[in-house]
KOLGU-4560 file (N, C-alpha, C; in nm, 3 decimals, padded with zeros to 5 digits):
<recs>
<n_xx: 00.084 n_yy: -00.119 n_zz: 00.000 ca_xx: 00.000 ca_yy: 00.000 ca_zz: 00.000 c_xx: 00.089 c_yy: 00.125 c_zz: 00.000 mol: A seq: 1 type: MET>
<n_xx: 00.057 n_yy: 00.219 n_zz: -00.084 ca_xx: 00.133 ca_yy: 00.343 ca_zz: -00.093 c_xx: 00.092 c_yy: 00.437 c_zz: 00.021 mol: A seq: 2 type: THR>
<n_xx: 00.189 n_yy: 00.502 n_zz: 00.080 ca_xx: 00.160 ca_yy: 00.599 ca_zz: 00.185 c_xx: 00.093 c_yy: 00.722 c_zz: 00.125 mol: A seq: 3 type: GLU>
<n_xx: 00.020 n_yy: 00.791 n_zz: 00.205 ca_xx: -00.049 ca_yy: 00.913 ca_zz: 00.161 c_xx: -00.053 c_yy: 01.011 c_zz: 00.277 mol: A seq: 4 type: TYR>
<n_xx: -00.071 n_yy: 01.141 n_zz: 00.248 ca_xx: -00.076 ca_yy: 01.240 ca_zz: 00.357 c_xx: -00.196 c_yy: 01.213 c_zz: 00.447 mol: A seq: 5 type: PRO>
<n_xx: -00.176 n_yy: 01.231 n_zz: 00.577 ca_xx: -00.282 ca_yy: 01.208 ca_zz: 00.675 c_xx: -00.328 c_yy: 01.341 c_zz: 00.735 mol: A seq: 6 type: LYS>
<n_xx: -00.455 n_yy: 01.346 n_zz: 00.768 ca_xx: -00.513 ca_yy: 01.463 ca_zz: 00.834 c_xx: -00.433 c_yy: 01.492 c_zz: 00.962 mol: A seq: 7 type: ARG>
<n_xx: -00.393 n_yy: 01.618 n_zz: 00.979 ca_xx: -00.319 ca_yy: 01.658 ca_zz: 01.098 c_xx: -00.169 c_yy: 01.658 c_zz: 01.081 mol: A seq: 8 type: GLY>
<n_xx: -00.118 n_yy: 01.609 n_zz: 00.967 ca_xx: 00.026 ca_yy: 01.609 ca_zz: 00.942 c_xx: 00.067 c_yy: 01.740 c_zz: 00.875 mol: A seq: 9 type: GLU>
<n_xx: 00.193 n_yy: 01.776 n_zz: 00.893 ca_xx: 00.248 ca_yy: 01.897 ca_zz: 00.831 c_xx: 00.349 c_yy: 01.856 c_zz: 00.725 mol: A seq: 10 type: ILE>
<n_xx: 00.336 n_yy: 01.917 n_zz: 00.608 ca_xx: 00.427 ca_yy: 01.892 ca_zz: 00.496 c_xx: 00.486 c_yy: 02.025 c_zz: 00.449 mol: A seq: 11 type: TYR>
<n_xx: 00.605 n_yy: 02.017 n_zz: 00.390 ca_xx: 00.660 ca_yy: 02.131 ca_zz: 00.318 c_xx: 00.598 c_yy: 02.125 c_zz: 00.179 mol: A seq: 12 type: LEU>
<n_xx: 00.538 n_yy: 02.236 n_zz: 00.135 ca_xx: 00.466 ca_yy: 02.237 ca_zz: 00.007 c_xx: 00.510 c_yy: 02.354 c_zz: -00.080 mol: A seq: 13 type: VAL>
<n_xx: 00.482 n_yy: 02.341 n_zz: -00.208 ca_xx: 00.504 ca_yy: 02.448 ca_zz: -00.303 c_xx: 00.366 c_yy: 02.497 c_zz: -00.344 mol: A seq: 14 type: ASN>
<n_xx: 00.323 n_yy: 02.609 n_zz: -00.284 ca_xx: 00.189 ca_yy: 02.661 ca_zz: -00.315 c_xx: 00.193 c_yy: 02.733 c_zz: -00.450 mol: A seq: 15 type: LEU>
<n_xx: 00.120 n_yy: 02.683 n_zz: -00.548 ca_xx: 00.129 ca_yy: 02.737 ca_zz: -00.684 c_xx: 00.076 c_yy: 02.879 c_zz: -00.699 mol: A seq: 16 type: PRO>
<n_xx: -00.004 n_yy: 02.926 n_zz: -00.604 ca_xx: -00.062 ca_yy: 03.060 ca_zz: -00.616 c_xx: 00.037 c_yy: 03.169 c_zz: -00.577 mol: A seq: 17 type: SER>
<n_xx: 00.152 n_yy: 03.130 n_zz: -00.523 ca_xx: 00.251 ca_yy: 03.229 ca_zz: -00.478 c_xx: 00.353 c_yy: 03.255 c_zz: -00.588 mol: A seq: 18 type: LYS>
<n_xx: 00.406 n_yy: 03.379 n_zz: -00.593 ca_xx: 00.513 ca_yy: 03.407 ca_zz: -00.690 c_xx: 00.635 c_yy: 03.319 c_zz: -00.663 mol: A seq: 19 type: PRO>
<n_xx: 00.715 n_yy: 03.298 n_zz: -00.765 ca_xx: 00.830 ca_yy: 03.208 ca_zz: -00.753 c_xx: 00.931 c_yy: 03.254 c_zz: -00.648 mol: A seq: 20 type: LYS>
<n_xx: 00.936 n_yy: 03.384 n_zz: -00.618 ca_xx: 01.033 ca_yy: 03.431 ca_zz: -00.520 c_xx: 00.990 c_yy: 03.402 c_zz: -00.376 mol: A seq: 21 type: ASP>
<n_xx: 00.868 n_yy: 03.357 n_zz: -00.356 ca_xx: 00.822 ca_yy: 03.317 ca_zz: -00.223 c_xx: 00.873 c_yy: 03.175 c_zz: -00.197 mol: A seq: 22 type: ILE>
<n_xx: 00.928 n_yy: 03.155 n_zz: -00.078 ca_xx: 00.982 ca_yy: 03.023 ca_zz: -00.045 c_xx: 00.870 c_yy: 02.922 c_zz: -00.025 mol: A seq: 23 type: LYS>
<n_xx: 00.909 n_yy: 02.796 n_zz: -00.037 ca_xx: 00.815 ca_yy: 02.690 ca_zz: -00.003 c_xx: 00.779 c_yy: 02.705 c_zz: 00.144 mol: A seq: 24 type: ASN>
<n_xx: 00.660 n_yy: 02.660 n_zz: 00.180 ca_xx: 00.618 ca_yy: 02.679 ca_zz: 00.319 c_xx: 00.551 c_yy: 02.553 c_zz: 00.372 mol: A seq: 25 type: ARG>
<n_xx: 00.549 n_yy: 02.540 n_zz: 00.504 ca_xx: 00.478 ca_yy: 02.426 ca_zz: 00.562 c_xx: 00.327 c_yy: 02.447 c_zz: 00.553 mol: A seq: 26 type: PRO>
<n_xx: 00.257 n_yy: 02.337 n_zz: 00.543 ca_xx: 00.111 ca_yy: 02.342 ca_zz: 00.539 c_xx: 00.056 c_yy: 02.221 c_zz: 00.615 mol: A seq: 27 type: ALA>
<n_xx: -00.056 n_yy: 02.243 n_zz: 00.681 ca_xx: -00.123 ca_yy: 02.140 ca_zz: 00.760 c_xx: -00.232 c_yy: 02.074 c_zz: 00.675 mol: A seq: 28 type: LEU>
<n_xx: -00.230 n_yy: 01.942 n_zz: 00.668 ca_xx: -00.333 ca_yy: 01.867 ca_zz: 00.595 c_xx: -00.460 c_yy: 01.866 c_zz: 00.678 mol: A seq: 29 type: VAL>
<n_xx: -00.572 n_yy: 01.914 n_zz: 00.620 ca_xx: -00.700 ca_yy: 01.916 ca_zz: 00.692 c_xx: -00.807 c_yy: 01.827 c_zz: 00.628 mol: A seq: 30 type: VAL>
<n_xx: -00.781 n_yy: 01.777 n_zz: 00.508 ca_xx: -00.879 ca_yy: 01.689 ca_zz: 00.443 c_xx: -00.880 c_yy: 01.551 c_zz: 00.510 mol: A seq: 31 type: SER>
<n_xx: -00.991 n_yy: 01.480 n_zz: 00.492 ca_xx: -01.010 ca_yy: 01.349 ca_zz: 00.554 c_xx: -00.916 c_yy: 01.246 c_zz: 00.492 mol: A seq: 32 type: LEU>
<n_xx: -00.872 n_yy: 01.151 n_zz: 00.574 ca_xx: -00.777 ca_yy: 01.049 ca_zz: 00.527 c_xx: -00.827 c_yy: 00.971 c_zz: 00.407 mol: A seq: 33 type: ASP>
<n_xx: -00.956 n_yy: 00.934 n_zz: 00.404 ca_xx: -01.007 ca_yy: 00.856 ca_zz: 00.290 c_xx: -00.996 c_yy: 00.938 c_zz: 00.161 mol: A seq: 34 type: ILE>
<n_xx: -01.021 n_yy: 01.069 n_zz: 00.170 ca_xx: -01.006 ca_yy: 01.156 ca_zz: 00.053 c_xx: -00.859 c_yy: 01.167 c_zz: 00.014 mol: A seq: 35 type: ARG>
<n_xx: -00.772 n_yy: 01.181 n_zz: 00.116 ca_xx: -00.628 ca_yy: 01.193 ca_zz: 00.090 c_xx: -00.574 c_yy: 01.069 c_zz: 00.020 mol: A seq: 36 type: ASN>
<n_xx: -00.631 n_yy: 00.954 n_zz: 00.054 ca_xx: -00.586 ca_yy: 00.828 ca_zz: -00.006 c_xx: -00.634 c_yy: 00.814 c_zz: -00.150 mol: A seq: 37 type: LYS>
<n_xx: -00.759 n_yy: 00.854 n_zz: -00.178 ca_xx: -00.820 ca_yy: 00.826 ca_zz: -00.308 c_xx: -00.807 c_yy: 00.937 c_zz: -00.411 mol: A seq: 38 type: LEU>
<n_xx: -00.799 n_yy: 01.062 n_zz: -00.367 ca_xx: -00.797 ca_yy: 01.174 ca_zz: -00.461 c_xx: -00.653 c_yy: 01.211 c_zz: -00.498 mol: A seq: 39 type: ALA>
<n_xx: -00.638 n_yy: 01.286 n_zz: -00.606 ca_xx: -00.506 ca_yy: 01.332 ca_zz: -00.649 c_xx: -00.466 c_yy: 01.462 c_zz: -00.581 mol: A seq: 40 type: ASN>
<n_xx: -00.559 n_yy: 01.519 n_zz: -00.504 ca_xx: -00.528 ca_yy: 01.644 ca_zz: -00.435 c_xx: -00.564 c_yy: 01.632 c_zz: -00.287 mol: A seq: 41 type: ASP>
<n_xx: -00.519 n_yy: 01.731 n_zz: -00.211 ca_xx: -00.547 ca_yy: 01.736 ca_zz: -00.067 c_xx: -00.588 c_yy: 01.878 c_zz: -00.031 mol: A seq: 42 type: ILE>
<n_xx: -00.650 n_yy: 01.893 n_zz: 00.085 ca_xx: -00.687 ca_yy: 02.026 ca_zz: 00.134 c_xx: -00.592 c_yy: 02.060 c_zz: 00.248 mol: A seq: 43 type: ILE>
<n_xx: -00.531 n_yy: 02.179 n_zz: 00.238 ca_xx: -00.432 ca_yy: 02.221 ca_zz: 00.337 c_xx: -00.458 c_yy: 02.362 c_zz: 00.387 mol: A seq: 44 type: VAL>
<n_xx: -00.398 n_yy: 02.393 n_zz: 00.501 ca_xx: -00.395 ca_yy: 02.529 ca_zz: 00.555 c_xx: -00.247 c_yy: 02.568 c_zz: 00.564 mol: A seq: 45 type: VAL>
<n_xx: -00.206 n_yy: 02.676 n_zz: 00.496 ca_xx: -00.066 ca_yy: 02.719 ca_zz: 00.504 c_xx: -00.030 c_yy: 02.767 c_zz: 00.643 mol: A seq: 46 type: PRO>
<n_xx: 00.097 n_yy: 02.749 n_zz: 00.680 ca_xx: 00.149 ca_yy: 02.795 ca_zz: 00.808 c_xx: 00.247 c_yy: 02.910 c_zz: 00.786 mol: A seq: 47 type: LEU>
<n_xx: 00.258 n_yy: 02.996 n_zz: 00.886 ca_xx: 00.350 ca_yy: 03.109 ca_zz: 00.879 c_xx: 00.416 c_yy: 03.129 c_zz: 01.015 mol: A seq: 48 type: SER>
<n_xx: 00.542 n_yy: 03.173 n_zz: 01.013 ca_xx: 00.610 ca_yy: 03.205 ca_zz: 01.139 c_xx: 00.589 c_yy: 03.350 c_zz: 01.179 mol: A seq: 49 type: THR>
<n_xx: 00.515 n_yy: 03.427 n_zz: 01.095 ca_xx: 00.476 ca_yy: 03.563 ca_zz: 01.132 c_xx: 00.351 c_yy: 03.550 c_zz: 01.219 mol: A seq: 50 type: THR>
<n_xx: 00.368 n_yy: 03.569 n_zz: 01.348 ca_xx: 00.263 ca_yy: 03.538 ca_zz: 01.445 c_xx: 00.169 c_yy: 03.656 c_zz: 01.468 mol: A seq: 51 type: LEU>
<n_xx: 00.088 n_yy: 03.687 n_zz: 01.368 ca_xx: -00.010 ca_yy: 03.796 ca_zz: 01.381 c_xx: -00.142 c_yy: 03.738 c_zz: 01.432 mol: A seq: 52 type: LYS>
<n_xx: -00.192 n_yy: 03.790 n_zz: 01.545 ca_xx: -00.321 ca_yy: 03.740 ca_zz: 01.596 c_xx: -00.435 c_yy: 03.777 c_zz: 01.501 mol: A seq: 53 type: PRO>
<n_xx: -00.526 n_yy: 03.685 n_zz: 01.482 ca_xx: -00.644 ca_yy: 03.707 ca_zz: 01.399 c_xx: -00.746 c_yy: 03.599 c_zz: 01.433 mol: A seq: 54 type: ALA>
<n_xx: -00.874 n_yy: 03.626 n_zz: 01.412 ca_xx: -00.977 ca_yy: 03.525 ca_zz: 01.444 c_xx: -00.961 c_yy: 03.397 c_zz: 01.362 mol: A seq: 55 type: PRO>
<n_xx: -00.892 n_yy: 03.406 n_zz: 01.248 ca_xx: -00.875 ca_yy: 03.290 ca_zz: 01.161 c_xx: -00.734 c_yy: 03.230 c_zz: 01.170 mol: A seq: 56 type: THR>
<n_xx: -00.654 n_yy: 03.275 n_zz: 01.268 ca_xx: -00.520 ca_yy: 03.221 ca_zz: 01.290 c_xx: -00.519 c_yy: 03.134 c_zz: 01.415 mol: A seq: 57 type: HIS>
<n_xx: -00.454 n_yy: 03.019 n_zz: 01.406 ca_xx: -00.441 ca_yy: 02.929 ca_zz: 01.521 c_xx: -00.292 c_yy: 02.908 c_zz: 01.548 mol: A seq: 58 type: VAL>
<n_xx: -00.251 n_yy: 02.937 n_zz: 01.670 ca_xx: -00.110 ca_yy: 02.925 ca_zz: 01.708 c_xx: -00.071 c_yy: 02.779 c_zz: 01.727 mol: A seq: 59 type: LEU>
<n_xx: 00.039 n_yy: 02.741 n_zz: 01.665 ca_xx: 00.098 ca_yy: 02.609 ca_zz: 01.683 c_xx: 00.235 c_yy: 02.631 c_zz: 01.745 mol: A seq: 60 type: LEU>
<n_xx: 00.259 n_yy: 02.570 n_zz: 01.860 ca_xx: 00.386 ca_yy: 02.589 ca_zz: 01.931 c_xx: 00.499 c_yy: 02.514 c_zz: 01.862 mol: A seq: 61 type: GLN>
<n_xx: 00.621 n_yy: 02.561 n_zz: 01.886 ca_xx: 00.739 ca_yy: 02.490 ca_zz: 01.837 c_xx: 00.730 c_yy: 02.345 c_zz: 01.883 mol: A seq: 62 type: GLU>
<n_xx: 00.759 n_yy: 02.253 n_zz: 01.794 ca_xx: 00.754 ca_yy: 02.110 ca_zz: 01.827 c_xx: 00.624 c_yy: 02.043 c_zz: 01.785 mol: A seq: 63 type: GLY>
<n_xx: 00.513 n_yy: 02.118 n_zz: 01.784 ca_xx: 00.385 ca_yy: 02.057 ca_zz: 01.744 c_xx: 00.394 c_yy: 02.011 c_zz: 01.599 mol: A seq: 64 type: GLU>
<n_xx: 00.361 n_yy: 01.885 n_zz: 01.576 ca_xx: 00.364 ca_yy: 01.831 ca_zz: 01.440 c_xx: 00.502 c_yy: 01.833 c_zz: 01.378 mol: A seq: 65 type: GLY>
<n_xx: 00.607 n_yy: 01.856 n_zz: 01.459 ca_xx: 00.743 ca_yy: 01.860 ca_zz: 01.407 c_xx: 00.791 c_yy: 01.997 c_zz: 01.366 mol: A seq: 66 type: GLY>
<n_xx: 00.717 n_yy: 02.103 n_zz: 01.402 ca_xx: 00.757 ca_yy: 02.239 ca_zz: 01.365 c_xx: 00.885 c_yy: 02.280 c_zz: 01.437 mol: A seq: 67 type: LEU>
<n_xx: 00.976 n_yy: 02.345 n_zz: 01.365 ca_xx: 01.101 ca_yy: 02.392 ca_zz: 01.426 c_xx: 01.083 c_yy: 02.529 c_zz: 01.490 mol: A seq: 68 type: SER>
<n_xx: 00.973 n_yy: 02.599 n_zz: 01.456 ca_xx: 00.944 ca_yy: 02.731 ca_zz: 01.513 c_xx: 00.794 c_yy: 02.742 c_zz: 01.539 mol: A seq: 69 type: LYS>
<n_xx: 00.757 n_yy: 02.825 n_zz: 01.637 ca_xx: 00.614 ca_yy: 02.853 ca_zz: 01.658 c_xx: 00.559 c_yy: 02.912 c_zz: 01.528 mol: A seq: 70 type: ALA>
<n_xx: 00.438 n_yy: 02.875 n_zz: 01.494 ca_xx: 00.377 ca_yy: 02.918 ca_zz: 01.368 c_xx: 00.228 c_yy: 02.940 c_zz: 01.388 mol: A seq: 71 type: SER>
<n_xx: 00.166 n_yy: 03.006 n_zz: 01.290 ca_xx: 00.020 ca_yy: 03.016 ca_zz: 01.291 c_xx: -00.034 c_yy: 02.946 c_zz: 01.167 mol: A seq: 72 type: VAL>
<n_xx: -00.145 n_yy: 02.875 n_zz: 01.188 ca_xx: -00.220 ca_yy: 02.817 ca_zz: 01.077 c_xx: -00.310 c_yy: 02.928 c_zz: 01.026 mol: A seq: 73 type: ALA>
<n_xx: -00.292 n_yy: 02.966 n_zz: 00.899 ca_xx: -00.368 ca_yy: 03.076 ca_zz: 00.840 c_xx: -00.494 c_yy: 03.018 c_zz: 00.774 mol: A seq: 74 type: LYS>
<n_xx: -00.596 n_yy: 02.997 n_zz: 00.858 ca_xx: -00.714 ca_yy: 02.923 ca_zz: 00.817 c_xx: -00.798 c_yy: 02.995 c_zz: 00.711 mol: A seq: 75 type: CYS>
<n_xx: -00.777 n_yy: 03.126 n_zz: 00.696 ca_xx: -00.846 ca_yy: 03.199 ca_zz: 00.589 c_xx: -00.787 c_yy: 03.166 c_zz: 00.452 mol: A seq: 76 type: GLU>
<n_xx: -00.674 n_yy: 03.096 n_zz: 00.449 ca_xx: -00.609 ca_yy: 03.060 ca_zz: 00.323 c_xx: -00.622 c_yy: 02.911 c_zz: 00.291 mol: A seq: 77 type: GLN>
<n_xx: -00.722 n_yy: 02.846 n_zz: 00.349 ca_xx: -00.744 ca_yy: 02.704 ca_zz: 00.321 c_xx: -00.750 c_yy: 02.685 c_zz: 00.169 mol: A seq: 78 type: VAL>
<n_xx: -00.681 n_yy: 02.582 n_zz: 00.119 ca_xx: -00.673 ca_yy: 02.564 ca_zz: -00.025 c_xx: -00.660 c_yy: 02.416 c_zz: -00.061 mol: A seq: 79 type: THR>
<n_xx: -00.696 n_yy: 02.385 n_zz: -00.184 ca_xx: -00.679 ca_yy: 02.250 ca_zz: -00.236 c_xx: -00.557 c_yy: 02.252 c_zz: -00.327 mol: A seq: 80 type: THR>
<n_xx: -00.472 n_yy: 02.151 n_zz: -00.314 ca_xx: -00.353 ca_yy: 02.145 ca_zz: -00.398 c_xx: -00.324 c_yy: 02.002 c_zz: -00.441 mol: A seq: 81 type: MET>
<n_xx: -00.262 n_yy: 01.989 n_zz: -00.556 ca_xx: -00.224 ca_yy: 01.859 ca_zz: -00.609 c_xx: -00.117 c_yy: 01.796 c_zz: -00.519 mol: A seq: 82 type: ASP>
<n_xx: -00.126 n_yy: 01.666 n_zz: -00.498 ca_xx: -00.028 ca_yy: 01.597 ca_zz: -00.414 c_xx: 00.114 c_yy: 01.609 c_zz: -00.469 mol: A seq: 83 type: LYS>
<n_xx: 00.128 n_yy: 01.632 n_zz: -00.600 ca_xx: 00.261 ca_yy: 01.645 ca_zz: -00.659 c_xx: 00.336 c_yy: 01.767 c_zz: -00.607 mol: A seq: 84 type: SER>
<n_xx: 00.265 n_yy: 01.861 n_zz: -00.543 ca_xx: 00.328 ca_yy: 01.982 ca_zz: -00.490 c_xx: 00.380 c_yy: 01.963 c_zz: -00.347 mol: A seq: 85 type: LEU>
<n_xx: 00.363 n_yy: 01.842 n_zz: -00.293 ca_xx: 00.422 ca_yy: 01.810 ca_zz: -00.163 c_xx: 00.571 c_yy: 01.790 c_zz: -00.184 mol: A seq: 86 type: LEU>
<n_xx: 00.652 n_yy: 01.863 n_zz: -00.109 ca_xx: 00.796 ca_yy: 01.854 ca_zz: -00.126 c_xx: 00.857 c_yy: 01.757 c_zz: -00.026 mol: A seq: 87 type: ILE>
<n_xx: 00.819 n_yy: 01.772 n_zz: 00.100 ca_xx: 00.879 ca_yy: 01.688 ca_zz: 00.204 c_xx: 00.781 c_yy: 01.675 c_zz: 00.319 mol: A seq: 88 type: ARG>
<n_xx: 00.782 n_yy: 01.559 n_zz: 00.381 ca_xx: 00.697 ca_yy: 01.539 ca_zz: 00.497 c_xx: 00.649 c_yy: 01.397 c_zz: 00.505 mol: A seq: 89 type: GLY>
<n_xx: 00.571 n_yy: 01.366 n_zz: 00.606 ca_xx: 00.531 ca_yy: 01.457 ca_zz: 00.712 c_xx: 00.649 c_yy: 01.490 c_zz: 00.802 mol: A seq: 90 type: PRO>
<n_xx: 00.640 n_yy: 01.606 n_zz: 00.872 ca_xx: 00.748 ca_yy: 01.648 ca_zz: 00.959 c_xx: 00.765 c_yy: 01.548 c_zz: 01.073 mol: A seq: 91 type: PHE>
<n_xx: 00.671 n_yy: 01.542 n_zz: 01.166 ca_xx: 00.680 ca_yy: 01.447 ca_zz: 01.278 c_xx: 00.546 c_yy: 01.441 c_zz: 01.349 mol: A seq: 92 type: ALA>
<n_xx: 00.481 n_yy: 01.327 n_zz: 01.338 ca_xx: 00.354 ca_yy: 01.310 ca_zz: 01.409 c_xx: 00.243 c_yy: 01.397 c_zz: 01.354 mol: A seq: 93 type: GLY>
<n_xx: 00.138 n_yy: 01.410 n_zz: 01.434 ca_xx: 00.020 ca_yy: 01.486 ca_zz: 01.394 c_xx: -00.009 c_yy: 01.593 c_zz: 01.498 mol: A seq: 94 type: LYS>
<n_xx: -00.084 n_yy: 01.694 n_zz: 01.455 ca_xx: -00.136 ca_yy: 01.795 ca_zz: 01.547 c_xx: -00.241 c_yy: 01.725 c_zz: 01.635 mol: A seq: 95 type: ILE>
<n_xx: -00.249 n_yy: 01.760 n_zz: 01.762 ca_xx: -00.345 ca_yy: 01.692 ca_zz: 01.850 c_xx: -00.490 c_yy: 01.729 c_zz: 01.816 mol: A seq: 96 type: ASN>
<n_xx: -00.582 n_yy: 01.645 n_zz: 01.860 ca_xx: -00.723 ca_yy: 01.661 ca_zz: 01.829 c_xx: -00.783 c_yy: 01.793 c_zz: 01.873 mol: A seq: 97 type: GLY>
<n_xx: -00.742 n_yy: 01.840 n_zz: 01.990 ca_xx: -00.793 ca_yy: 01.967 ca_zz: 02.041 c_xx: -00.751 c_yy: 02.083 c_zz: 01.949 mol: A seq: 98 type: GLU>
<n_xx: -00.627 n_yy: 02.081 n_zz: 01.904 ca_xx: -00.577 ca_yy: 02.185 ca_zz: 01.815 c_xx: -00.646 c_yy: 02.177 c_zz: 01.678 mol: A seq: 99 type: LYS>
<n_xx: -00.672 n_yy: 02.054 n_zz: 01.631 ca_xx: -00.744 ca_yy: 02.037 ca_zz: 01.504 c_xx: -00.885 c_yy: 02.096 c_zz: 01.515 mol: A seq: 100 type: MET>
<n_xx: -00.949 n_yy: 02.083 n_zz: 01.632 ca_xx: -01.082 ca_yy: 02.143 ca_zz: 01.650 c_xx: -01.074 c_yy: 02.295 c_zz: 01.644 mol: A seq: 101 type: MET>
<n_xx: -00.969 n_yy: 02.354 n_zz: 01.699 ca_xx: -00.949 ca_yy: 02.500 ca_zz: 01.690 c_xx: -00.934 c_yy: 02.541 c_zz: 01.543 mol: A seq: 102 type: GLU>
<n_xx: -00.860 n_yy: 02.462 n_zz: 01.467 ca_xx: -00.838 ca_yy: 02.492 ca_zz: 01.325 c_xx: -00.969 c_yy: 02.479 c_zz: 01.247 mol: A seq: 103 type: ILE>
<n_xx: -01.047 n_yy: 02.376 n_zz: 01.275 ca_xx: -01.178 ca_yy: 02.360 ca_zz: 01.210 c_xx: -01.266 c_yy: 02.481 c_zz: 01.238 mol: A seq: 104 type: GLU>
<n_xx: -01.267 n_yy: 02.528 n_zz: 01.363 ca_xx: -01.348 ca_yy: 02.644 ca_zz: 01.400 c_xx: -01.301 c_yy: 02.769 c_zz: 01.324 mol: A seq: 105 type: LYS>
<n_xx: -01.170 n_yy: 02.788 n_zz: 01.315 ca_xx: -01.115 ca_yy: 02.904 ca_zz: 01.245 c_xx: -01.148 c_yy: 02.900 c_zz: 01.096 mol: A seq: 106 type: ALA>
<n_xx: -01.149 n_yy: 02.778 n_zz: 01.036 ca_xx: -01.189 ca_yy: 02.765 ca_zz: 00.895 c_xx: -01.336 c_yy: 02.805 c_zz: 00.880 mol: A seq: 107 type: ILE>
<n_xx: -01.420 n_yy: 02.763 n_zz: 00.974 ca_xx: -01.563 ca_yy: 02.797 ca_zz: 00.967 c_xx: -01.583 c_yy: 02.948 c_zz: 00.980 mol: A seq: 108 type: MET>
<n_xx: -01.504 n_yy: 03.013 n_zz: 01.065 ca_xx: -01.509 ca_yy: 03.160 ca_zz: 01.075 c_xx: -01.469 c_yy: 03.222 c_zz: 00.942 mol: A seq: 109 type: ILE>
<n_xx: -01.362 n_yy: 03.169 n_zz: 00.882 ca_xx: -01.311 ca_yy: 03.225 ca_zz: 00.757 c_xx: -01.412 c_yy: 03.214 c_zz: 00.642 mol: A seq: 110 type: ALA>
<n_xx: -01.492 n_yy: 03.108 n_zz: 00.641 ca_xx: -01.588 ca_yy: 03.091 ca_zz: 00.531 c_xx: -01.729 c_yy: 03.138 c_zz: 00.568 mol: A seq: 111 type: ILE>
<n_xx: -01.742 n_yy: 03.197 n_zz: 00.687 ca_xx: -01.868 ca_yy: 03.257 ca_zz: 00.726 c_xx: -01.973 c_yy: 03.162 c_zz: 00.780 mol: A seq: 112 type: GLY>
<n_xx: -01.933 n_yy: 03.045 n_zz: 00.824 ca_xx: -02.029 ca_yy: 02.949 ca_zz: 00.881 c_xx: -02.064 c_yy: 02.988 c_zz: 01.023 mol: A seq: 113 type: VAL>
<n_xx: -01.965 n_yy: 03.040 n_zz: 01.098 ca_xx: -01.991 ca_yy: 03.087 ca_zz: 01.236 c_xx: -01.934 c_yy: 03.225 c_zz: 01.254 mol: A seq: 114 type: ILE>
</recs>
């Protein structure tokens, strides 16, 4: 069986919507595992080490999911990307369930559900 990205894992990705001078960045996989296994794309939330507070940002501490620096999940930038744009990962382990619930809530705020 071929491995596939799992919900809650962090990967280094090449986001195609960014100009070429922007570096590759880590992103958190938020799509369901069954979708990640069967589809050619995944749903991710980009991460940033610029820690600006916002209703749609969720703080991830250094070490969470293998992060080398504290970062924020920028849930307003949730996006679908082809698996071929995954560069490296998963970093280490998964984000815990409580933190994933915070991210789900922030995504809902970003899309106007709550």
